[in-house]
C-alpha positions as CSV (number, residue, x, y, z in Angstrom):
1,M,-37.7,6.0,-10.1
2,L,-36.8,2.7,-11.7
3,L,-34.2,4.5,-13.7
4,I,-32.5,5.5,-10.4
5,I,-32.4,1.9,-9.3
6,L,-30.9,0.8,-12.6
7,V,-28.2,3.5,-12.3
8,L,-27.4,2.3,-8.7
9,F,-27.2,-1.3,-10.0
10,I,-24.8,-0.2,-12.7
11,A,-22.8,1.6,-10.0
12,W,-22.6,-1.6,-8.0
13,L,-21.4,-3.5,-11.0
14,S,-18.7,-1.0,-11.6
15,G,-17.2,-2.0,-8.3
16,W,-16.6,-5.5,-9.6
17,C,-15.1,-4.0,-12.8
18,I,-12.6,-1.8,-11.0
19,F,-11.6,-4.4,-8.4
20,Y,-12.1,-7.6,-10.4
21,R,-9.1,-9.5,-9.0
22,L,-6.2,-9.4,-6.5
23,P,-3.5,-11.9,-7.1
24,F,-1.5,-13.3,-4.2
25,I,1.8,-15.1,-4.0
26,G,1.4,-18.8,-3.6
27,K,3.2,-21.4,-1.5
28,V,6.8,-22.6,-2.2
29,T,6.4,-25.0,-5.1
30,S,9.7,-26.8,-5.0
31,A,12.4,-28.0,-2.6
32,K,14.9,-25.7,-4.2
33,R,16.6,-23.2,-1.9
34,F,16.4,-19.8,-3.6
35,D,19.3,-17.5,-3.6
36,T,19.3,-15.5,-0.4
37,N,21.7,-12.9,-1.7
38,V,19.3,-10.2,-0.7
39,S,19.6,-7.1,1.5
40,I,16.6,-6.0,3.4
41,I,16.5,-2.2,3.6
42,I,14.2,-0.5,6.2
43,P,13.9,3.4,6.3
44,V,12.8,4.5,9.8
45,R,11.8,7.6,11.6
46,N,10.5,7.2,15.2
47,E,9.5,3.5,14.8
48,A,10.6,2.2,18.2
49,N,7.2,0.6,18.7
50,T,6.9,-1.1,15.4
51,L,10.4,-2.0,14.2
52,P,11.0,-4.9,16.7
53,K,8.0,-6.9,15.3
54,L,9.4,-6.7,11.8
55,L,13.0,-7.6,12.7
56,Q,11.8,-10.5,14.8
57,S,9.7,-11.8,11.9
58,I,12.7,-11.6,9.7
59,Q,14.8,-13.6,12.2
60,R,12.2,-16.4,12.0
61,Q,12.4,-16.8,8.2
62,T,13.4,-20.2,6.8
63,I,16.0,-18.5,4.7
64,Q,17.9,-15.5,6.0
65,P,18.9,-12.3,4.2
66,R,22.5,-11.5,3.7
67,E,22.0,-8.3,5.7
68,I,19.3,-6.2,7.4
69,I,20.0,-2.5,6.9
70,V,18.1,0.1,8.9
71,V,18.5,3.7,7.8
72,D,17.5,6.1,10.7
73,D,16.1,9.4,9.5
74,A,16.6,11.6,12.5
75,S,14.5,9.5,15.0
76,T,14.1,10.8,18.5
77,D,12.7,7.8,20.2
78,G,15.7,5.4,20.3
79,T,14.8,3.5,17.1
80,A,18.5,3.2,16.1
81,E,19.5,1.6,19.4
82,I,16.6,-0.9,19.2
83,A,17.7,-1.9,15.7
84,K,21.3,-2.4,16.8
85,N,20.2,-4.6,19.7
86,L,18.3,-6.7,17.2
87,E,21.4,-7.2,15.1
88,A,20.6,-4.9,12.2
89,I,23.2,-2.7,10.5
90,V,22.2,0.9,11.2
91,Y,23.1,4.0,9.2
92,S,22.0,7.5,10.0
93,N,20.7,9.7,7.2
94,D,22.8,12.8,8.0
95,R,22.7,14.1,4.5
96,E,21.1,17.4,3.4
97,H,18.0,15.6,1.9
98,H,15.8,13.8,4.4
99,G,12.7,11.6,4.0
100,K,12.0,8.1,3.0
101,A,13.4,8.2,-0.5
102,A,16.7,9.6,0.7
103,A,16.9,6.9,3.4
104,C,16.2,4.2,0.8
105,W,18.9,5.5,-1.5
106,L,21.4,5.7,1.3
107,G,20.6,2.1,2.3
108,A,20.9,0.9,-1.3
109,T,24.3,2.5,-1.7
110,K,25.5,0.6,1.4
111,A,24.0,-2.8,0.6
112,Q,26.2,-5.6,-0.6
113,S,23.6,-8.1,-2.1
114,E,22.4,-8.6,-5.6
115,H,18.7,-8.0,-4.6
116,F,17.1,-5.3,-2.5
117,L,13.9,-5.7,-0.5
118,F,12.6,-2.4,0.8
119,L,10.2,-2.7,3.8
120,D,8.4,-0.2,5.8
121,A,9.0,-0.4,9.6
122,D,5.4,-1.1,10.4
123,T,5.3,-4.2,8.2
124,F,6.0,-7.8,9.3
125,F,6.1,-11.2,7.7
126,Q,3.1,-13.4,8.5
127,T,4.7,-16.7,7.8
128,D,8.1,-18.2,8.4
129,N,8.7,-18.7,4.6
130,S,7.4,-15.4,3.4
131,L,10.9,-14.2,2.2
132,E,11.4,-17.5,0.4
133,R,8.1,-17.1,-1.4
134,L,8.9,-13.5,-2.4
135,L,12.2,-14.6,-3.9
136,Q,10.7,-17.5,-5.6
137,E,8.0,-15.3,-7.3
138,Y,10.7,-12.8,-8.4
139,E,12.7,-15.6,-10.0
140,K,9.5,-16.8,-11.8
141,R,9.2,-13.3,-13.2
142,G,12.6,-13.5,-14.8
143,D,14.6,-12.1,-11.9
144,S,14.0,-8.6,-13.3
145,G,11.8,-5.6,-12.9
146,L,10.0,-4.5,-9.7
147,L,7.8,-6.8,-7.5
148,S,5.6,-5.1,-5.0
149,L,3.0,-6.1,-2.4
150,Q,0.3,-4.2,-0.5
151,P,0.5,-5.7,3.0
152,F,-2.6,-7.2,4.6
153,H,-4.0,-4.6,6.9
154,Q,-4.3,-5.8,10.5
155,T,-6.7,-3.8,12.7
156,I,-7.3,-3.9,16.4
157,R,-9.3,-0.8,17.5
158,F,-12.6,0.5,16.2
159,Y,-11.3,3.6,14.5
160,E,-9.0,1.5,12.3
161,Q,-12.0,0.1,10.5
162,F,-12.2,3.4,8.7
163,S,-9.1,2.4,6.7
164,F,-11.1,-0.3,4.8
165,I,-12.2,2.0,2.0
166,F,-8.7,3.5,1.6
167,N,-7.1,0.1,1.2
168,V,-9.5,-0.7,-1.5
169,I,-9.0,2.6,-3.3
170,I,-5.2,2.2,-3.2
171,L,-5.4,-1.1,-5.0
172,V,-8.0,0.1,-7.5
173,G,-6.0,3.2,-8.2
174,L,-3.0,1.3,-9.5
175,N,-5.2,0.1,-12.5
176,T,-4.0,-3.5,-12.8
177,F,-6.7,-5.1,-10.6
178,S,-9.6,-4.2,-12.8
179,V,-11.3,-6.3,-15.5
180,F,-8.7,-5.0,-17.9
181,G,-5.9,-6.6,-15.9
182,E,-2.3,-5.8,-17.0
183,K,-3.6,-4.3,-20.2
184,L,-3.6,-1.1,-18.3
185,K,-0.3,0.4,-17.3
186,A,0.4,0.2,-13.6
187,A,0.1,3.6,-12.0
188,G,2.8,2.9,-9.4
189,A,3.9,0.4,-6.8
190,F,3.3,-0.3,-3.1
191,G,5.8,1.5,-0.9
192,P,5.7,-0.8,2.1
193,C,7.2,-3.8,0.2
194,I,9.3,-3.5,-2.9
195,L,11.7,-6.2,-4.3
196,C,14.1,-5.6,-7.2
197,S,17.6,-6.5,-8.4
198,K,20.6,-4.4,-7.6
199,T,21.3,-4.1,-11.3
200,D,17.9,-2.8,-12.2
201,Y,17.7,-0.5,-9.3
202,F,20.9,1.3,-10.1
203,Q,20.2,1.2,-13.8
204,V,17.1,3.4,-13.2
205,A,18.9,5.5,-10.5
206,G,16.5,4.0,-7.8
207,H,15.5,6.6,-5.2
208,K,18.3,9.0,-6.1
209,D,17.5,12.7,-6.1
210,M,13.7,12.2,-5.8
211,P,11.7,15.3,-4.8
212,S,11.0,15.7,-1.1
213,G,7.3,14.9,-1.6
214,I,5.5,11.8,-0.5
215,L,4.9,9.4,-3.4
216,D,8.4,7.8,-3.7
217,D,6.8,4.4,-4.6
218,M,5.1,5.9,-7.7
219,A,8.2,7.8,-8.7
220,L,10.3,4.6,-8.5
221,A,7.8,2.6,-10.5
222,K,7.8,5.2,-13.2
223,R,11.6,5.0,-13.4
224,F,11.4,1.3,-13.9
225,Q,8.7,1.6,-16.6
226,K,10.7,4.3,-18.4
227,A,13.6,1.9,-18.6
228,G,11.3,-0.8,-20.1
229,L,11.3,-2.9,-16.9
230,S,8.1,-4.6,-15.7
231,I,6.0,-4.0,-12.6
232,H,4.4,-6.9,-10.8
233,L,1.8,-6.1,-8.1
234,Y,0.2,-8.4,-5.6
235,G,-1.9,-8.5,-2.4
236,G,0.0,-9.4,0.7
237,K,-2.5,-11.7,2.4
238,E,-0.9,-14.6,4.3
239,L,2.6,-13.3,3.4
240,I,3.2,-9.7,4.8
241,A,1.0,-7.5,6.9
242,F,1.0,-4.2,8.7
243,R,-1.0,-2.3,11.3
244,M,-1.3,1.3,10.1
245,Y,-1.8,4.3,12.3
246,P,-1.9,2.6,15.7
247,E,-1.5,5.9,17.6
248,G,-5.0,7.1,17.1
249,F,-7.6,8.6,14.8
250,K,-5.6,11.8,14.2
251,Q,-2.7,9.8,12.9
252,L,-5.0,7.9,10.6
253,V,-6.4,11.1,9.2
254,Q,-2.9,12.6,8.6
255,G,-1.7,9.4,7.1
256,W,-4.5,8.9,4.6
257,T,-4.7,12.6,3.5
258,K,-1.0,13.1,2.9
259,D,-0.9,11.8,-0.7
260,F,-4.3,10.6,-1.9
261,A,-5.0,13.6,-4.1
262,T,-1.6,13.4,-5.8
263,A,-1.9,9.7,-6.3
264,S,-5.2,10.0,-8.1
265,R,-3.7,11.8,-11.0
266,A,-1.9,8.6,-12.1
267,T,-5.1,6.6,-12.1
268,N,-6.5,5.6,-15.6
269,P,-9.5,7.8,-16.4
270,F,-11.7,4.8,-16.9
271,I,-10.8,3.4,-13.5
272,L,-11.2,6.8,-11.9
273,L,-14.7,7.2,-13.5
274,G,-15.6,3.7,-12.3
275,T,-14.4,4.6,-8.8
276,I,-16.5,7.7,-8.7
277,L,-19.5,5.8,-9.9
278,W,-19.1,3.1,-7.4
279,I,-18.7,5.4,-4.4
280,S,-21.6,7.6,-5.6
281,G,-23.8,4.5,-6.0
282,G,-23.0,3.4,-2.5
283,V,-24.1,6.7,-1.0
284,G,-27.0,6.9,-3.4
285,S,-28.4,3.5,-2.3
286,V,-29.0,5.0,1.2
287,L,-30.8,8.0,-0.2
288,A,-32.9,5.8,-2.4
289,L,-34.3,4.0,0.7
290,G,-36.5,7.0,1.2
291,T,-38.2,6.7,-2.2
292,E,-41.2,4.6,-3.5
293,Q,-38.8,2.0,-4.7
294,W,-37.3,1.4,-1.3
295,Q,-37.6,-2.4,-1.6
296,L,-35.4,-2.4,-4.7
297,A,-33.1,0.1,-3.1
298,L,-32.7,-2.1,-0.1
299,V,-31.7,-5.0,-2.4
300,I,-29.0,-2.7,-3.9
301,Y,-27.9,-1.7,-0.4
302,C,-27.5,-5.3,0.6
303,L,-25.6,-6.1,-2.6
304,Y,-23.2,-3.3,-1.7
305,V,-22.8,-4.7,1.8
306,L,-21.9,-8.2,0.5
307,Q,-19.5,-6.6,-2.1
308,C,-17.7,-4.6,0.6
309,I,-17.3,-7.8,2.7
310,V,-15.7,-9.5,-0.2
311,F,-13.4,-6.6,-0.9
312,A,-12.5,-6.2,2.8
313,K,-11.4,-9.9,3.1
314,R,-9.0,-9.3,0.3
315,V,-7.2,-6.3,1.9
316,G,-7.4,-6.8,5.7
317,N,-9.0,-8.3,8.8
318,F,-11.8,-5.7,8.8
319,K,-14.9,-6.7,10.8
320,P,-17.9,-7.6,8.5
321,I,-20.4,-6.2,11.0
322,F,-19.2,-2.7,10.5
323,L,-19.6,-2.9,6.7
324,F,-23.4,-3.0,7.2
325,V,-23.0,0.8,7.6
326,F,-20.5,1.1,4.7
327,P,-21.9,4.5,3.6
328,F,-20.3,6.1,6.6
329,F,-16.9,4.8,5.4
330,F,-17.6,6.1,1.9
331,I,-18.6,9.6,3.1
332,F,-15.5,9.6,5.4
333,F,-13.4,8.9,2.4
334,L,-14.9,11.7,0.4
335,F,-14.3,14.2,3.2
336,L,-10.7,13.1,3.6
337,F,-10.1,13.2,-0.2
338,L,-11.5,16.7,-0.2
339,W,-9.1,17.7,2.6
340,S,-6.2,16.0,0.7
341,L,-7.1,18.2,-2.4
342,I,-7.0,21.3,-0.2
343,Q,-3.6,20.4,1.3
344,T,-2.2,19.4,-2.1
345,Y,-3.4,22.3,-4.3
346,L,-4.1,25.1,-2.0
347,L,-1.9,24.7,1.1
348,K,0.7,22.8,-0.9
349,S,2.0,21.0,2.2
350,V,1.2,18.2,4.5
351,T,2.4,17.3,8.0
352,W,3.7,13.8,8.7
353,K,5.7,12.4,11.7
354,G,6.5,15.9,12.9
355,R,7.7,17.2,9.6
356,K,6.0,19.7,7.3
357,I,6.5,18.4,3.8
358,K,6.1,20.8,0.8
359,L,4.3,19.4,-2.2
């Protein structure tokens, strides 16, 4: 039985190995005003309830973008009119190809600036100098390549707490936040927030002619890497945030299952193995409470709780009290991942925002 406890402890340690760090973009470090020759491009589909918060947060920035472009992808809820009323430039994606990638490409072809910042409509800047900090960091990185942030996850209702584990796995799955750091090749980028130069974007053909699947962010990152351009990934805490799936539990399930199985294929095998070990150990720590070594199992369980609290603070405003029952979140993730596998490899389609998308 002591061997089981040892394995569970190793599984707990693997969690620190796969999610060793998460860098954040710091404060503005000089009085220099950075070039604001940037176009913000926002692809939208039925985002009437979320878009205003983003546009208003942009209007409060200490430096203003040259233009805000909203590309409407056949919305039916008046999203385009709302965007126009908030002084955004609106284009309608009337082309044969629909979807986020096509909308991003259309927006980029219309943009006039030397830098493109692609933002999802459900994101918003948390501080008034967020845009300035983004541009400063990009300049520090040589004004080249792709800079991407995973927004800090804001939650309000109870069911949103189930997103905790998915936020962690998204970050872990991109490889670069492990003990190996950037020695491992980034598996992709974060779709909600991507900054790049116009030159680099068109050099790699950006979002042009991407398949109508889901993972446009991973495809874009691969195009940058193939061209020898760097990928820089960060957490969005205290800079940019989002509230995902506010419409209810059903939307949360659809959102998290639509691309997880596909995304896992790009994860480094060592990171994938560590993730499996970590999740298995978390579930196993509960089962071990019923053994003769329940005292040691309880220690492991408590270590997992503390670890989950640390991880949760990195990715969102998740309530620590709910993490005392973290195994429920782990099991929920396993069920949704299984459903994602079924959709991806058997059904070969997912449903999202009223559209059936073939994979």
